[in-house]
N, C-alpha and C positions, 0 to 999 in steps of 0.2 A: 694239212696236218702231217707232221713227220711220223714215220713209222719208228718203232723202237730201234730197228737197225740203224737208221739214219741218225737218231739222237745219240745212240751209243757210239757210233763211228765219229760223230762230231766231237764227243768227249775224248775219245782216244786221240784224235788228231790234235785237239787243243791242249790236252794235258801231257800226252806221251810223245807226239811227234814234234810239234811246236818249234820249228827250226829258227824262227825269229824271236822266240822267247816272250811272246805277248801275254802268255798266261800269268806271268809275274806282275803285270801291270794292273792296278785297280781299275775296274770298269772296262777291261779290255773286251772286245767283241768276240764272243765264243763262236760266231759264224765265220770267222776269218778264213778258215780252211775249207769251207763248204764246197767250193768249186772243185777242189782236189778230191774231197770225199765223194762227190757225185761221180767223178770220172773213175775213181777206184771202184765204186759200186757197179758201174758199167763193165769194168774189166772183170770183176768177180762174176757178175751175171753171165758174161760171155765165156766163162770157164778158163780164163787165162791163168797161167802158172804164177807161183810165188815170185819167180824171177822177173816176170813182166811187171808185177806190182812193185817189186823192189826197184826195178829200172825206172818206173814212173815216179816213185818218190824221190829217187836220186835226180832225175831230170827236173822235177819241181823245185827241189832244194838248190840245185846248182845252176841250172839254165834259166829257170823262170824267176825264182826269187833272187838269185845272184849270190848265193853263198857257196862255200866249198871248203874243203871237200865234203862230200856227203857222209853222214854218220851211218855206215852200213849196219852196225850192230843195233842201233836204235831203230832203224828202218825195218830190220828183220823182226824185231819185237812188235812193231806196229802192224806189220803184215800178219803176224801170228795172232795178234789181238783181234784184228778185223776178221780173219778166218774163223776165229772162235765164235764170232757173232752169227755165223751161218750165212745164208744167202740173203742179200737185200731184196725187198719187195718194193713194188711201186715204180 
């Protein structure tokens, strides 16, 4: 069972980050970005800086997904939203 942090982070990545735009598709899988979410949770638990989280989102968007350039303003909003959730448990 997912904790509230993981459910909320899933929603943030799906609705606010969503670099490939799948949230606009009917029936799109809301778990599309869970691997990224889980790594972000690990980074937050480890006490990494916002810069590290931003760099990870940029890497995911540009290197892993193959898009570019990264949307730094959007990514900063996503990091702020994740930070507002507090620390992930589990």
